C-alpha positions as CSV (number, residue, x, y, z in Angstrom):
1,M,-1.5,1.2,32.1
2,I,0.6,-1.8,31.0
3,G,-0.2,-3.5,34.3
4,A,-3.9,-2.8,33.8
5,I,-3.9,-4.3,30.4
6,G,-1.7,-7.1,31.6
7,A,-4.4,-8.0,34.1
8,F,-6.3,-9.5,31.1
9,G,-3.1,-10.5,29.3
10,N,-4.0,-14.2,29.5
11,E,-7.2,-13.6,27.7
12,L,-5.3,-11.6,25.0
13,A,-2.8,-14.4,24.6
14,A,-5.6,-17.0,24.3
15,F,-7.3,-14.9,21.7
16,R,-4.0,-14.4,19.8
17,R,-3.3,-18.1,19.8
18,D,-6.8,-18.9,18.6
19,L,-6.2,-16.6,15.6
20,H,-2.8,-18.3,15.0
21,A,-4.4,-21.7,15.0
22,H,-6.9,-20.7,12.4
23,P,-5.0,-18.6,9.8
24,E,-6.8,-17.2,6.8
25,V,-5.1,-15.6,3.8
26,A,-5.9,-12.5,1.9
27,F,-9.6,-11.6,1.5
28,E,-10.6,-14.9,3.1
29,E,-10.4,-13.7,6.8
30,H,-14.1,-14.5,7.5
31,R,-13.6,-16.3,10.8
32,T,-11.0,-13.8,11.9
33,A,-13.1,-10.8,11.1
34,G,-16.1,-12.5,12.8
35,R,-14.2,-13.1,16.0
36,I,-12.9,-9.5,16.0
37,A,-16.3,-8.0,15.3
38,A,-17.9,-10.0,18.0
39,E,-15.4,-8.9,20.6
40,L,-15.8,-5.3,19.6
41,E,-19.5,-5.6,19.9
42,R,-19.2,-7.2,23.3
43,L,-17.2,-4.2,24.4
44,G,-20.0,-1.8,23.3
45,I,-18.1,-0.5,20.3
46,D,-19.9,0.3,17.1
47,V,-18.9,-2.1,14.3
48,D,-18.9,-1.8,10.5
49,R,-18.1,-4.8,8.3
50,G,-17.5,-5.3,4.7
51,L,-14.9,-2.7,3.6
52,A,-12.5,-4.6,1.3
53,R,-14.8,-7.7,1.7
54,T,-13.6,-8.8,5.1
55,G,-12.5,-5.6,6.8
56,V,-13.8,-4.5,10.2
57,V,-13.9,-1.0,11.6
58,G,-14.8,-0.4,15.2
59,T,-15.8,3.1,16.3
60,L,-15.6,4.4,19.9
61,R,-16.6,7.9,21.0
62,A,-16.0,9.6,24.3
63,G,-16.7,13.2,25.5
64,S,-17.9,15.8,23.1
65,G,-14.8,16.4,21.0
66,T,-14.9,16.4,17.2
67,R,-11.4,15.2,16.5
68,A,-10.7,11.6,15.4
69,I,-7.8,9.3,14.8
70,G,-7.5,5.9,13.2
71,L,-5.5,2.9,14.5
72,R,-4.8,0.1,12.0
73,A,-4.0,-3.6,12.4
74,D,-3.8,-6.3,9.7
75,M,-5.5,-9.7,9.9
76,D,-4.3,-12.0,7.1
77,A,-2.0,-14.9,7.2
78,L,0.5,-16.3,4.6
79,P,0.5,-19.3,2.3
80,I,3.2,-21.0,4.3
81,E,3.3,-24.5,5.8
82,E,4.0,-24.1,9.5
83,R,6.8,-26.1,11.1
84,N,6.2,-25.4,14.7
85,G,5.1,-28.1,17.2
86,F,3.3,-26.1,19.9
87,D,-0.4,-26.5,20.6
88,H,-1.5,-23.4,18.8
89,R,0.2,-24.2,15.5
90,S,-1.9,-23.8,12.3
91,R,-4.7,-26.3,11.9
92,H,-4.8,-25.5,8.1
93,A,-2.3,-27.0,5.8
94,G,-0.4,-24.4,3.8
95,R,-1.5,-21.4,5.8
96,M,0.3,-19.8,8.7
97,H,0.5,-16.6,10.7
98,A,4.2,-16.1,9.9
99,C,4.2,-12.3,10.1
100,G,2.5,-11.7,13.4
101,H,-0.8,-10.3,12.1
102,D,-2.5,-12.4,14.8
103,G,-0.6,-10.4,17.3
104,H,-1.3,-7.0,15.7
105,A,-5.0,-7.6,15.7
106,T,-4.9,-8.8,19.3
107,M,-2.9,-5.7,20.5
108,L,-5.5,-3.4,18.9
109,L,-8.3,-5.4,20.5
110,G,-6.6,-5.1,23.9
111,A,-6.4,-1.3,23.4
112,A,-10.1,-1.2,22.4
113,R,-11.1,-3.1,25.5
114,Y,-9.1,-0.7,27.8
115,L,-10.4,2.4,26.1
116,A,-14.0,1.2,26.1
117,E,-13.7,0.6,29.8
118,T,-12.0,3.9,30.7
119,R,-12.9,6.4,28.0
120,R,-10.3,8.9,29.2
121,F,-10.2,10.7,25.9
122,D,-12.3,13.3,24.1
123,G,-13.2,12.5,20.5
124,T,-13.4,9.4,18.3
125,V,-11.1,6.5,17.7
126,H,-11.6,4.2,14.7
127,F,-10.1,0.7,15.1
128,I,-9.3,-0.4,11.6
129,F,-8.8,-4.2,11.1
130,Q,-7.5,-4.6,7.6
131,P,-7.5,-7.7,5.4
132,A,-5.0,-8.7,2.7
133,E,-1.9,-6.9,3.6
134,E,0.3,-9.7,2.2
135,N,0.7,-8.9,-1.5
136,E,-2.9,-8.1,-2.3
137,G,-3.2,-4.5,-1.1
138,G,-6.2,-4.7,1.2
139,G,-5.2,-1.3,2.5
140,Q,-5.6,0.3,-0.9
141,V,-8.9,-1.4,-1.4
142,M,-10.2,0.0,1.9
143,V,-9.1,3.5,1.0
144,R,-10.7,3.2,-2.5
145,E,-13.9,2.0,-1.0
146,G,-14.2,5.1,1.2
147,L,-12.5,4.2,4.5
148,F,-11.7,7.8,5.3
149,D,-14.9,9.2,3.9
150,R,-17.0,7.0,6.1
151,F,-14.6,7.2,9.1
152,P,-12.9,10.6,8.9
153,V,-9.6,10.9,10.8
154,E,-7.0,13.6,11.2
155,A,-4.3,11.0,11.3
156,V,-3.8,7.2,11.1
157,Y,-1.3,5.1,12.9
158,G,0.1,1.6,12.3
159,M,2.4,-0.9,14.1
160,H,4.4,-4.0,13.2
161,N,6.3,-6.4,15.3
162,W,10.0,-6.6,14.5
163,P,12.0,-9.8,15.4
164,G,15.6,-9.1,16.4
165,M,14.6,-5.9,18.2
166,P,14.5,-6.6,21.9
167,A,11.1,-6.8,23.5
168,G,10.3,-3.5,25.3
169,Q,11.8,-1.4,22.5
170,F,10.4,0.5,19.5
171,G,11.7,1.9,16.3
172,L,10.4,4.7,14.1
173,R,11.6,7.4,11.7
174,P,10.0,10.3,9.9
175,G,10.1,10.0,6.1
176,P,10.5,6.7,4.2
177,M,10.2,3.8,6.6
178,M,9.6,0.9,4.2
179,A,10.2,0.6,0.5
180,G,7.9,0.6,-2.5
181,F,7.3,-2.9,-3.8
182,N,6.8,-3.9,-7.4
183,L,6.7,-7.2,-9.3
184,F,7.9,-8.3,-12.7
185,E,7.5,-11.2,-15.0
186,I,9.6,-11.5,-18.2
187,L,8.8,-14.0,-20.9
188,V,11.8,-14.8,-23.2
189,T,10.8,-16.8,-26.3
190,G,13.1,-18.7,-28.6
191,R,12.9,-21.8,-30.7
192,G,13.0,-25.2,-29.1
193,A,15.5,-27.8,-30.3
194,H,17.2,-31.1,-29.4
195,A,19.8,-30.5,-26.8
196,A,22.3,-32.3,-29.0
197,M,21.7,-29.9,-31.8
198,P,21.5,-26.4,-30.3
199,H,22.4,-24.7,-33.5
200,Q,19.0,-25.6,-34.9
201,G,17.2,-23.7,-32.2
202,I,17.3,-20.3,-30.5
203,D,18.1,-20.9,-26.8
204,P,16.0,-18.8,-24.4
205,V,17.9,-20.3,-21.4
206,V,21.1,-18.6,-22.5
207,A,19.4,-15.3,-23.1
208,G,17.5,-15.6,-19.9
209,S,20.6,-16.3,-17.9
210,A,22.4,-13.3,-19.5
211,L,19.4,-11.2,-18.5
212,V,19.4,-12.3,-14.9
213,Q,23.1,-11.3,-14.6
214,A,22.5,-8.0,-16.4
215,L,19.6,-7.1,-14.1
216,Q,22.0,-6.9,-11.2
217,T,23.6,-3.8,-12.8
218,L,20.4,-1.8,-12.5
219,T,21.2,-0.9,-8.9
220,S,25.0,-1.2,-9.0
221,R,25.4,0.9,-12.2
222,N,22.2,3.0,-12.5
223,V,21.0,3.9,-9.0
224,G,23.0,6.6,-7.3
225,P,25.3,5.4,-4.5
226,L,23.4,7.5,-2.0
227,D,20.0,6.2,-3.1
228,S,18.6,2.8,-2.5
229,G,17.2,0.1,-4.7
230,V,16.9,-3.7,-4.9
231,V,16.3,-6.0,-7.8
232,S,15.8,-9.6,-6.9
233,V,15.1,-12.4,-9.4
234,T,13.2,-15.1,-7.4
235,Q,12.0,-17.5,-10.1
236,F,13.5,-18.9,-13.3
237,H,11.3,-21.5,-15.1
238,A,12.5,-23.3,-18.2
239,G,12.1,-26.7,-19.7
240,D,10.9,-30.1,-18.4
241,T,13.5,-32.6,-19.3
242,W,17.3,-33.1,-19.9
243,N,17.6,-33.3,-23.7
244,V,15.3,-30.6,-24.9
245,I,16.1,-26.9,-25.3
246,P,12.8,-25.2,-24.4
247,S,11.1,-22.6,-26.4
248,E,10.6,-20.2,-23.6
249,V,11.8,-19.0,-20.2
250,V,9.8,-17.2,-17.5
251,I,11.7,-15.0,-15.1
252,R,10.0,-13.4,-12.1
253,G,11.1,-11.2,-9.3
254,T,10.6,-8.0,-7.4
255,T,12.1,-4.5,-7.2
256,R,12.2,-2.2,-4.2
257,A,12.9,1.5,-3.8
258,F,12.1,4.4,-1.4
259,T,11.4,7.1,-4.0
260,P,9.2,7.3,-7.2
261,A,12.3,8.4,-9.2
262,V,14.2,5.2,-8.4
263,Q,11.0,3.2,-9.0
264,D,10.8,4.7,-12.5
265,L,14.5,4.1,-13.1
266,L,14.3,0.4,-12.2
267,E,11.2,-0.2,-14.3
268,D,12.6,1.6,-17.3
269,G,16.0,-0.1,-17.0
270,L,14.4,-3.6,-16.6
271,R,12.4,-3.1,-19.8
272,R,15.4,-1.7,-21.7
273,L,17.7,-4.6,-20.7
274,S,15.0,-7.2,-21.4
275,S,14.5,-5.9,-24.9
276,G,18.2,-5.4,-25.7
277,I,19.5,-8.8,-24.4
278,A,16.6,-10.7,-26.0
279,A,17.3,-9.1,-29.3
280,A,21.0,-9.8,-29.0
281,H,20.3,-13.5,-28.7
282,G,17.6,-13.5,-31.4
283,C,14.8,-14.0,-28.9
284,G,11.5,-12.3,-28.4
285,V,10.5,-10.9,-25.1
286,S,7.5,-9.5,-23.2
287,V,7.5,-7.8,-19.8
288,R,4.7,-7.6,-17.3
289,Y,5.5,-5.0,-14.5
290,E,3.1,-4.4,-11.7
291,R,3.5,-1.5,-9.3
292,R,2.1,-3.0,-6.1
293,Y,2.8,-0.8,-3.0
294,P,4.3,2.7,-2.8
295,A,6.9,3.5,-0.2
296,L,5.6,3.9,3.3
297,V,6.4,7.5,4.3
298,N,5.8,8.7,7.9
299,S,4.6,12.2,8.4
300,E,7.0,14.4,10.4
301,P,4.5,15.8,12.9
302,Q,2.8,12.4,13.6
303,S,6.2,10.7,13.9
304,R,7.2,13.2,16.6
305,I,3.9,12.6,18.4
306,A,4.5,8.8,18.3
307,R,8.0,9.4,19.6
308,E,6.8,11.4,22.5
309,V,4.2,8.8,23.4
310,L,6.7,5.9,23.2
311,E,9.3,7.7,25.2
312,S,6.8,8.3,27.9
313,L,5.9,4.6,27.8
314,V,9.2,2.9,27.7
315,G,11.8,5.7,28.1
316,A,13.9,7.4,25.5
317,G,16.6,4.8,25.7
318,N,14.2,2.2,24.4
319,V,13.0,4.2,21.4
320,H,15.1,4.0,18.3
321,W,14.4,7.4,16.6
322,G,15.7,7.4,13.1
323,C,15.9,3.6,12.9
324,E,17.1,2.0,9.8
325,P,14.4,1.7,7.1
326,T,13.7,-1.6,5.5
327,M,13.2,-2.7,1.9
328,G,10.2,-4.7,3.0
329,G,6.9,-3.5,1.6
330,E,3.7,-2.6,3.6
331,D,0.3,-1.5,2.2
332,F,-0.3,0.8,5.1
333,A,1.5,3.1,2.7
334,F,-1.8,3.6,0.9
335,M,-3.4,4.9,4.1
336,L,-0.5,7.2,4.7
337,Q,-0.9,8.6,1.2
338,A,-4.5,9.4,2.1
339,R,-3.9,10.8,5.6
340,P,-0.9,11.8,7.6
341,G,0.3,9.3,10.2
342,C,3.1,7.2,11.5
343,Y,4.1,3.5,11.4
344,V,6.3,2.1,14.2
345,F,8.1,-1.2,14.9
346,I,7.7,-2.9,18.2
347,G,10.4,-5.3,19.3
348,N,9.4,-9.0,19.2
349,G,12.6,-10.3,20.8
350,P,14.7,-12.9,19.1
351,G,11.7,-15.1,18.2
352,E,11.5,-18.9,18.3
353,G,14.9,-20.2,17.4
354,G,15.9,-16.7,16.3
355,C,13.6,-16.9,13.3
356,M,12.5,-13.9,11.3
357,L,9.3,-12.8,9.6
358,H,7.8,-15.2,6.9
359,N,9.7,-18.1,8.5
360,P,7.9,-21.4,9.0
361,H,9.1,-21.4,12.6
362,Y,7.9,-17.9,13.4
363,D,5.6,-17.1,16.3
364,F,4.5,-13.8,17.8
365,N,5.7,-13.0,21.3
366,D,2.7,-12.9,23.6
367,D,4.8,-11.0,26.2
368,I,4.5,-7.8,24.2
369,L,0.7,-7.9,23.7
370,A,0.1,-5.6,26.7
371,L,2.9,-3.3,25.7
372,G,1.7,-2.8,22.2
373,A,-1.9,-2.3,23.4
374,S,-0.6,0.3,25.9
375,Y,1.1,2.2,23.1
376,W,-2.2,2.5,21.3
377,V,-4.0,3.6,24.4
378,R,-1.5,6.2,25.3
379,L,-1.5,7.5,21.8
380,V,-5.3,7.9,21.8
381,E,-5.2,9.7,25.2
382,H,-2.3,11.9,24.0
383,C,-3.8,12.9,20.6
384,L,-7.4,13.3,21.8
385,G,-6.7,14.7,25.2
386,N,-8.8,13.9,28.3
387,A,-12.5,14.2,28.5
């Protein structure tokens, strides 16, 4: 199977590199969606467009079976300036496929091509090409707009490349695989003054600095040692010049957790510390807290199915069952809340210069395109049997 898909591997690599050269960010994937839809139509696959604005769903039926599964790939790029020098680098300033969604879409297209040509299954497979995975929750939008009402499935599966994991290997685990992801913005307000006369003002920089330090205790002194949580302050904005104490400070960041209980604890604690520390310094405070993505939780039965398929594909020694979960977020979690399923990591190798995801030197490894597509094919043939 890998060899059969590898026979058109050069075409897959060319398609992937074209997507890489023309990155489009969340909900703007018009060219990307158009290219994918055109390829699906060329293969004789039914195509629906427009879910979550730029989403594409291809539907392929074989035999007389009534069972159906969904396979999902994301399409969007990131607002990053690419620093690579190869020919297929981004042609659009400030946009880059730095997470491999170009490769994810191409692997799913490769599977669609093979399945359309062979049709060695009995039932229906829906190829779900999702927009806006990065921060904007395109998966949630697709579900809200009736993805699984219009395209019913018994299970849905996803896959993401993983730099640092050797090519030819996969990782998965039942239960929490990726963390829930939330954002916060804290506005601390004081009274501006001349830097030489701080006693005439109320300094929000001092209060904000104390708050940043205190937020680190949310995980170290509130989350149980056997649980997991992350609080990261990623922005601190205050003032515009050297000799003015500003009137306000803006602090932004993210929290991560695997369980709703820890998510609640982190939000409650952040609000409590913000109010208390601001009051102690005589400042006002307001908190905006957004719950973006829930934790991605793999279903036990579907995880075992994926494991069996992967072990038949690459051997048990190349499948990391029970792999370490990550605090990264992924909006495939919304699809897994709506339907059972499993999300796996496929090894991307060391990457260009050893870079990781969201790095301006990242590139997807074209050598794993056929392998990823083969996993999708074998999963379909396993779940839906043979016609």
